[in-house]
N, C-alpha and C positions, 0 to 999 in steps of 0.2 A: 504493500500499500504506500503510494507517495504522499507526503505530506504537502499541503498546499501552504505556502509563505503569505504572510499578511503583510503588505507593504507598509502599512500604518506602523506596525511595530517594527518592521526592518528600518525605516526612516528614523523612527524615534530612538532605537539604539545606535543609529549610526550619528544622530545629533548629539545624543548623550556621550558616546566615545569621542567626538570631536570636541566636545566641550572639556572632557577629561584631559585630552591631549592639549588643548589650549591652556588649560588650568596648570598643567606640570609645566609648560614652557614659560609662562608669565611669573611663576612662583618665585624665581629669583629676583625679580624686578618689582616686587610688591612693596619693598621698603624705600624704594627711589621715587615713585610715582602714586598719588592719590587715586587717579583713574584706574591705574593697572590694579591697585589694591581692591578697589570697589568691584571691578569685573571679577577679579579672583574670588572675592567673598560672595559675590552673587552667583558664579557658578558652582561654587562648592555649599551654597545653600539647599540647592535642589537635586544635583545630578545624583549623588547617592541614594536618596529616598526613591527618586524616579526609576533608578536601576532596581532597586529591591521590590519596588511595587510591579515592575515588569515581570521580575523574576517569579513573584508570588502568583500574579495572573496566569503564568504557564505551568504552575503547580497542578498537577494531577494526582488525586487519591488513588493508588492502585497497589496492586500485590508486586509490582516491579520496585517498590521503593528500596528494598535491600540491594537491589542490583544498581540503582541510581547513586545510593550512598557509598557502594564499592567503587564505582567509576569516578565519584568526586574525591574519594581518598586516594585513588590512583593517581589521579590528577593532581592533587595537593602534594604528595609524596615526589612525584616526578619534577614538579616545578621548585619544591622544596630543595632538592637535590641540586637543580640547575641554579638557583640562587644563591646556595651555599658559599661559593667562591666571594660573594660580595656582602656578605654579612658576617658579623662577629657575635651574634645573638646566640646565646647557649642557654638552654638546649633549643636548637633550631627548629624542631617540629612543633614544639609546645609555644612558641612565640612566633605567629605568622608574619612573614616578611613581606614587605610592599604590599600588592595586590592580593596575596595569598590569603589575607583574612576574609574577602569575600566567599573563597572556596570553602573555608572553614566554617563560615557564617551558613552558608547554602546547607551544609551539612546539618547543622544544629536545626536551622528552619525546617528542614524536610522532615526531621525526625520528630520535632516538638509540634508541627502544625496539626496533625490530625487529633493529637490530645488536646490541645488548647482550643481547639474549635468545639469541643465536647463541653466546655465551661459554659455557665450561663451568659456570660458577657465577655466574649474573647477580646475584642477590640480595647474595651476599658481595662481588662486585666494587663494586657501587654502594654499599654500606654502606662499604666501606673507602675508596672514592675520597670519599665524603661527609666521613669522619672526617678523613681528609688534608686536605681543602678548608679544614676549620677552622682549619688551622695555615699556610695559605698566605695572606700578605697581598695578593698579586697577585689573588686571586679575591674580589671584592667587588660593589659596585653596578653596574659595567660589564655591560650586558645582564641583570642581576640573576642572574648566575652563581653566586654565594652560595646564593642560595635554591635556583636550579634544581638543584644539585649536591646540597646537603642534603636536599631533599625528594624527588630522583629514587628513591631506594629503595622509597619509599611507591608511586610510580607503578609500578615494576617489580613489585611484590608482586601487583599487580592481578588475576592470574591464576595462582596458584602450580601448577596442573597443567601448564599450557602452558609457563611458564618452568623448571619443574623436569624435566619430560620432554621438552623441545625439541620440542613439537607446535605446529602453526600452526591 
């Protein structure tokens, strides 16, 4: 069966990826120019929540979840090994380097979503936990837990009808 691509989401992902690249390019210049800094802050205010929202939108409850988790783990291990010469973070697998935090977060989100959506108010629950996590010093770079928790509400919002009415 051939999957039909949705040009809307392809274009949205292209735009977001382009903004990430622009943000990384202008980052060294943010201290020299107020307009550059404002542009940088604008890009970083929404691009990751948008990526997480799109990722959540494409999440499918299925019996293939273990296979999806294994694929993400393999991807994470592969890129962790590739990035190893560029980082001195030890132990490197427990502190995701650079963009690897997103893969680790995807693993957690894929595992947690089926359970969280069974609660009475999943969106509210994840927002409250994200706010509380901001005040906890123990949640940080370890397995990218800080980002995982903070962005999880955007992943949960992925299908408001299913989440609000508890349908699968």
